[in-house]
N, C-alpha and C positions, 0 to 999 in steps of 0.2 A: 232674866237677862244674864245674871251671874252664872247660872247653870249652863246656858248656851255658850258663854265664853269659856267655861271649863271644858265643855265637850269639844269645842273647836281647838282649844289648846292641846287636848289629848290627840286629836287628829293631826294637828301640825307636828307634834312630837313623833307620832307614829310615822308620818310621811318623811320627816327628817331622818330618823334612824333607819328607815327602809332605804332611803337614798344613800346614806353613809354605808350601809351594808352592801349595796350593789356596787358602789364605787370601790370599796375595799376588795370585793371579790374580783372586780375587773383588774385592779392593780396587782393583785396576787397572781392572777391567772396569765398575765402577759409575760412574754419571754423577751429576753434581751436579743434584739436582732442585729444591732450594729456592733456590739462588743463581742469578742471571741469568748471571753470569760469575765466574770465579775472581778476576779482577783487580778487579772491583767489590767483592767481599768483602774482598780484601786491602787495597784502598784504604780501606774502612770501618774495618777493624781498625787500620790505621796512623793514621787520623785520631783514633781513640779513644786509642791509645797516645800520640800526640803531644799530645793535649789533657791527658791525665793528667801527662805529662812537664812541660808548661808550667806546670800548676797546682802541681806539687810543686816545680819549680825556682823559681817565684816565692816560695813560702813559705820555702824554704831561703835564697834570696837576701836576702829582707827580714830574716830572722833573723840571718844572718851579717853583713850590712851594719850592722844595729843594734849588734851586738857590736863590730865594727870601729870604728864611730863612738864608742861608749863608750870604747874603748881610746884612741882618738885624742883625745878630750876630757879624759879623766881622767889619762892617763899623763904623767909628768914626764920620762920617758926619750925622748930624741929618736929613737933607733933604733926604739922601739916605735911612735911616731907615724908614722914613715916607712913602717914595715911595714903599719900599718893603712891608710894612704893607698894604698899599693900594692895591698892586698887589695880596697879599695873600687873601684879602677879595674878590677881583674880581674873583680870581681863584676858591675859594670855592663856591661862589654863582653860577658861571657859571657851575661848575661841578654838583652841586645839581640840577640845572634847567635841564641840559641835561639828568641826570639819572632819574629825576622824570617824564620826558615826556613819557617814556615807560610805567610807572605805570598809568599815566593819560589816555593814549590811550588804554591800556588793560582794564581799568575800564569803559571807555566810549563806547568802541566798542560793548559790548553786549546791551547797552542801545539804540543804534541807528542802530542795525543790519538790513540789508536789505533796508536801506535808509528810513525806517519809524521809527519815534521816538515814542516809547511806554512808556509813563511815568508810 
């Protein structure tokens, strides 16, 4: 009984890995029909992700900056005021960096289009 179970386990494993091999071969052999190029599709996805990231980061930055400003205005503790000022500086710098990344990429993309740098 135990030997029969081992034989059927071996057959099941062989069938499973054969099926995995066939599916992998089919996935590798298919060509993209709807997309002009894989890199165009990737670029479009990254632009969407970046747009959502900038929108979310702007909302979060405004919310946290408002809290930091309230702490800075209301608090009587000098240490809390200094911490709030420090957080405001960090928020502004991070927001500027995130928003300037899109400009940098948009400026550099034509320079290195096609993977070849043409100065």
